[in-house]
Phi, psi and omega in degrees: 000129182296157187297317185291332173292324180291318184293317178295318177299323181295322182295315180294314182295323178293319178296317175299318184293317179296324185287334183260000179237160177241180180294338180259002183297142179232149173232123190048042178080001178249135183296138183279322186300314176297333177291318178299313178304318181298311181301310183295322183290319181297320183291315175299318181290328178290321175292321176292330177304326183263356182301308186294307177296323176298310186289319181292315179288330176295316180293316178301313180297320178292321178299323178305329186247017187288341185099208180282173182295328180297320175302313181296315181293329174291318176302312182297316183295315178295331179290316184293315182299317180300310183298319176297315181298307183295328180292321182291316179302311181301320181293324179286330170302310176307311182302314181295316186292314183292331177285327179286320184270330181052064184294337183279358182235121183242119182056035175085001185240140172310138192268006188305308187289331180285331184270316181072165179275146177295152182288345178269012182306307186300312179301318184295321179295322175295326182285343178248007180303134174085356183255155181182199178302332180298339181296343179303325178294333178293329175294325179292321178295328185288345181296327177233079182289137181291338180226110181299318178297322178289323176297314178300316180299332182262000178059044173277086192292329182303311180298320177296322179298311179301312181299320180295321176300311178303310183299317183290321180297313185279338180288325180290338178273348184282121183263180177076190185295319177303312179299318182291321177295318179295314177305319179292318176302315182295316176297319174300315178301315183300315180297321183291321179291328178297319175295323175296318176298320178293328175294317179297324180297329178298338180267002182310311178302322178292314179297321179294319176303316179294315179302313183288312178310311181297317181296315177293319175305315181284314187264323188060196181248348184295329183293341184281331190304315179297333182243035187301313188290326169296320178296317176295324182294318176296312177302316180297316183294313176300319180295321184290324179288317185285321186254357180237301185295297184304318176297324175301319178298315181297312185296317192261331181262318184267342181056051176224172185275119178299323183301315178306317179287326179296318177296320180292333183266356186305312178307312182296319180295317178296320176295320179297319180296313184287324184266344181054034182222114174291323177299316176297326181278349187302321175298315178292327178297314180301313180300316183293314181296312183285313184274333186256323178262355172080019176282139180295153177298324184303314184278316181299315182291340174267318187288316187292311183299318180294319177300315179299336184270312191243340186266102183233075178307303181302321175295312176303313180295320180295320182299315179299306183299317182294315183296314178291325175299315180294321174301319175296316180294335176270358177078020182285139178290112185260085172292167178295327180294317176297313181299322176296319176300318176299317181297306183301316180292321176298323178294315182288319180286330179298331176274310193289332186245009188298329191260012182250162179300150180051038186309314186290322180295321177299313185292322184285324171306310177307305183298317180299322183290326179290327183265003174089020178251146181292153181296331178298343180299340179294348177296341176294335187245356186299328188298325186258005189298316184296313179300312183292331178300317184296318183295313184284339176288322177300320181292321180300314180296320180296318179298318179298316182291324174299315174301323180296321179291310181302317185285328175299316181293323179291339176268012175081022180274113189273342181280351187300125177059020177244325183286151179307139182280126181270141178276145184272347184262014179289152179297119188278347187260000000 
């Protein structure tokens, strides 16, 4: 059975297991929920364990073979433009859908009193206390971390990416025996980390089962009912961006089959959905893009780590929809000017606060403050946040992978989505 089939089956079984158990359910005297958590956390921790060595060695290896400086500068500029453009498109898709459905108004009345604030509102506000748009400056500081080991321990990928780019650039200019030996050492470490990653990936179905079972056990589906219309609105907007907008870009800009790329990325997308973590999915995303979509290591190792850090199509879309939904629920008059402010703020915050804890809640709180609503209003959407976080993470990972395909094609890579698709569940040893 192929890996993505195994992961899908694990998601179904995990959902069923979570649906028939509660937080107090025991098996042979042992509580099930902590067991689910342990299995899921071990899998996520294993993936995070290889993120730093995999990304740094991949970038350095890619830089050694990147070509001249003009090629690197061109690729960097195109990457930034693509990420900004697709994030803006995602926000506009969300804007159109939420204005057409108007989920914040029920029977002609603002839905604030009908919905009520979630019980977790105070706890959520404490988690984002003191954070805001000013955290964008913290992202700039992460570009040049004073301590690389601390940055690695805290998974601050921007600083590691910058250092790896510098290291790879100067390593390729280092001549003689020292340069050659070091280049071979980096390549050797990269290949070893790839083998470790493949072993971890083989346990993905077990990890996904634990993650899904724990999530469904805690939230169930009853939590969605009071916010069903908002939930459907977000899913519809995410679906349009993921299955309509991005495939059209692949078809007309890359001139390749979107279905072929979707097949290639299925293992990574299922893992992203179950883990709700772009960073944890990054090793698998790189494997899928390089081995199954045919993108070169040079392009993938630059585009994907940067995208996992700053490119959040699904998150940007969700921020826009959530902010407008809350405004509708409070009966706020949403003029074109107000909606333009929401779009602009969602675009900036999706980049500026993407790497901090509770990023989406921070961004939504910032938007609410800009349009004059209290931070407590986020309590209207907290109930569905975990399930929608899983969905928007999958969209984030998909957007990064599409960017890798389009940028690879723009760099003249002809093997993209044409070479035979390699399976990731082959024995790596």
